[in-house]
N, C-alpha and C positions, 0 to 999 in steps of 0.2 A: 525439567525441560530444558535442554541446551538448544541455545538459540545461535544461529550463524548466519553471517552475512559477508558480502565482499566489501572491501575497501571502496569499491565503486558507489556505493549507497551512499557515501557522503557526498558525493557529485552530484547524484540525483536530487539529494535533498537541497543541495545550494541552488541547483536549477529550479527546484519547486519555489524556494523562497524567493528567487529573483524574479522569476515569473509574477508572484503575488507583488513585489514591488513595482515592477512593470505596469501591472495592472491596476496600480493605485490602491490595492487591498492592504499594503503595509508600507510604512514609512522607512526611511532609510535606518532610521534608528531601530525601528521595530525590527527589520529583518535582520540587522546585526545583532541585535540581543537574541531573536529567535534562534540563528546559526550557532551564537555561544552557548545557549543553553542546550541546545541538542547537541553539540560536540561533547560538552561537559557530562551529559547524561549517556551518550554511548561510552565515553572513557569510564566513567563509573560504572558502568554494566560490565565492561571488560575486566575492569581490575576486580571485581565481585567473580568474576568466572561465570557471569550469566550470558555473556556473549563473546563470541569468537569472530573477530574480524579478520577475514582470509584477505590475503594479496590476490591480486589480478595478475597471474603468471602466464607467460607464453603459451603454456599447455592450456589453461583454461580460455584464452581467447581463442585458440585453435578450436576446442569443443564449441564454443560459443558461436565461431563462424559457421560451423557444421550444422548448428541448430538454426542460424539465420537462414541458411539454404535448405535445410529440409522442412522447416517448419514457417518459414517466410515471418520470423519474429525480428521485431527493432533491437538495435545492438544492445541496450540497457536491459531487456528482458531476457536476451539469449545469455548474457553475463550472469544474470541471477539465477537463471535456471541451470546455467552448466556449474556455477558453484554449489547449488543443492544436489545435482547428479554427483560431482566429484567427491563431496562430502559425505555422500550417502544420508542426506536428509530425508525425513519422513515426510514433512510437509512444507509447502510454500505458502507464505500469507500473501494475499495480492489485493490490490484496489483496481485494478485493470480490467475490465469486462473482457476484452479480446484475449488475455492471459487465460481464462478459465476455460478456453475450449481446448486447452493442452491436457486437462484433465484426464481424458480418455487416453490419451497416448501413452501417459505414464502411469495409468492405474496398475495397482498392485505393487508399484514400486515408489511412487511420489503423490502425496496428496496435494493438490492445488486447491488451496482453500482462500474463500473470500475473507476479507476483515471483518465483513458485517455478519459472520455467523456466530449464532449463540455458543457458548462454552460447551454446552452438552453435545451440540451437533459437531463441532470441532473435534471434541473427544471421541466421538463415534466414528468420524472419519478417519481419523488416525489410528484406532485401534483397528479398523480395516485395513490400513496398508500394513501395519504389522503383522496381519494374520495372510495378507497376501490378497486380499479380496479385490475383485473387480468391479466392485459395485461403489464407486465413489462419485457417482453422478449426484450433483445437489438436488 
């Protein structure tokens, strides 16, 4: 399975780590070490061709703007969804409960998958997308 993400993901990861630092869940050293570890692992996955990190282009931002207006998404979710659509991904892994509501809008084309799915559930949903099934509800 080829994984694709936008370069925007690194910004979101950095924000999430900073949020934990602000809340006192991480120390300054821990947050720095965590970001270094994540960057190293993302780079390693990219070198091994397991991850394609896509640029955030003007075209991609334009599509994200359309998604914000038509589906009331926040900017970062719209960038991720626009990336998935532009690169013809079969599935998007999310941990945002509000993102799951989009599953029906893209059924048959794109599977919005909760990161809490078991592997067999995930494979079933991805196969349904491959076959063009509209039965993608969790």
